[in-house]
Structure formats: C-alpha cells, structure tokens
Residue, then its C-alpha position, 0 to 999 in steps of 0.5 A: m687866776r685863768p677858769v679851768i677850760g675842759i675842752t672834748c676832742s675827737y678820735a682819729v685814726s690813721v695808718t701809715e702806709g706801706t707798713l704795719h703802723i697805726s696811730e689812734r689819737n685824740e685831736i682839738g681844734l687849736g681854735y677852741i683852745r684860742a677862743v678859751e684863751y683869750a676870753g681869760g681861760a686856760p684851756l685843758v683838754l679832756p682825752h677820751v676815758q672809759d672810767s666814772e673815776c676818772i670823769d668824775r675827777y674830770v668834773g672835779l678839776l673844771d671851772g667849764l666844759l666846752l663841748t666840742g664838733g665832731v662826727d654825729v651822735d649814735p641814735l641808738l643813745y635817744g632812743q633811734e634806729p639809725h636814718a641811710e643818712i647817717g653819718s660816722v659814730d663814736r661810742s665811746r665819744d660819745e659814752m665818755e660826752l653824755e656820763l660826762t656832760r650829766k655830771a657837769l649840769d647835776g654839778d651845775v659847771p658851767i658849759f657852753a656846747i658846739c655844733r655835735g657838742i649842742q645835740v650830745l648837750n640834748v642828746a644828755a638832758g633826755g633829749t632827740l636829734y633830727q637824724d637827717i636834716a634833708a632827709e627829715i625836715p624836707q620844707s628845709t630850703l638853707r645850706h647847712s653844710q657852707k661851701g664857703a671858709g670857717w670864718y664866713a657867716s652865711h645866714t642868720v640866725d634869730i634870736q629869741p628874747d630876754s634869753l642869755l644867748h640875747r643877753i649875750i650877744g645884744g640884739i635879737t638876730t646874728r648870721t653864723n658859719s653852718f657845717h652840719h648836717q642834723a639837728v636839735r628835734d624833741l628838746g630835752k628836759g629842763f632846755i628851750a631853744t633860745a635861736q633857729a634859723k630861718d628855715s625852723v631849725i634850731e640854733a641854739i639851745e640854753s637851762p633856764t634854771h643853770r649858771f650858764a648852759l648854752g648849745v650853739q648849734y653853729h662854729p663860733e671857734l672859726m669865727w672870734e678873730r673877723h665875728p665880734d658876736a662869735r667872740s661875745l661867747f667865750t668871753a661870757f661863757v668865760k665869765a661863767a666859769m671863773a664865778n664858778g671858780i671861785 
C-alpha cells in the first residue's frame, strides 16, 4: 500500500480586474506531487489551518511529511529583526508548518524538506537563517538564484561522507539547481550540515537521531525527471515513509 505523504502548500491571493472579487487559495507546484507519486507515495496536499487539533490529525494520518518551497520565514520566529533585503513572509503558514514539523519530529515521522522547507525544518529545531545571502555572506561568489530552467543543475554541492545524503546519492558530490536568497545559519538542535556549495553555503541538513529527517536547499522536484540524484531523494524518502506506515 502506498504511504500517505503530506505536502505543504503556499497561500495566494488575486483580485479580478474591474471587480471587487478577491480569490484566496492554497496552491502547490505539480512537481512535488508527481515526484512523490512516481516514487510510490500517495500525495496528500495539506491546506493551511490554525487549529492545533487539525494539525494533530494531519500528523496522525501521515506516513511522511514533505515541506515545500515558498516565501521567507518570518525572522521574528527565530529571534531576529527583519533585514532590509528580506522578501515576502506568511506568518500564518509559518506558524502552522513549524507546529506541524515539530510534532512530526517528535513522532519520528519521516520528513523531507525542500528549499523553504529546509529553513522551516531548521527553525523548528531551534536554528536560525541568513535572511539574505548577498548581504550577509559577502564572501559568497555563487549565483544562488539561477537564470536557467528549473531542471538545470547550475552548481556543484559537496556531500559529507557517511551521511544519509551520501548513502542516498551514492557519492560525495552532486549538481543542483538553485532558487533561493536565504540559507541555514545556526543549525537547529540535533541537526548537522551534510552538504555545502563551493562558497560554504549550507545545501543540506539532517538529523542522525531520526529515521529520516533531511532537508535540501535546492529543488529536486524540478529535476527528478532528468537527474537520477534528484529522483533518488524522493525514492529514499517514500521508502522511509513506507516503513513508517507498516
């Protein structure tokens, strides 16, 4: 039986031109859904809620949790004032996802976190973020927000030997896409950095004390159809979730 993979989503609002009609919705890129389905999971999109009982119910239903990309995490949630270069934030989404992530960690539910997701995972564990790489890591020489297509692997990532990521990828380097201006700063409790870009920006974190709690700063959901390394991340995650559901 396919394990149920909960997938977080974004908030969007639009106003129909010439009318007073305002549309609020939750939405998710199809790449996440298709990658989970391909890997053997049953994708379940998790709409934004505020009630803790709903979040508890989510956790009880899930065999795995996929934290997706999106806007910046509110820096007040990790003890910082907003930097001049911070982007949009969504406090309601932050609060829901942080509670959801902490409860998933407490229950040892397998977690795979992508881009914003790695940042949520790190903050949920007590870590902090660089709010803007260009402003706060001046020695960085890489473009972390590429101009190429989403599937294009624009830079190299070095992977720590004997890490979960190393076992999944099967090597100590890979190439990734890049669409972010923030990054992990101080690691959350129990997490270690297991991949870095050539400018030392953290590209992956994981928890050795959980069965599967892995975050990557890039977007494998845009790459999995063309890149085996990206595809293997979803396969390993769903496999871990399948064991959770037995």
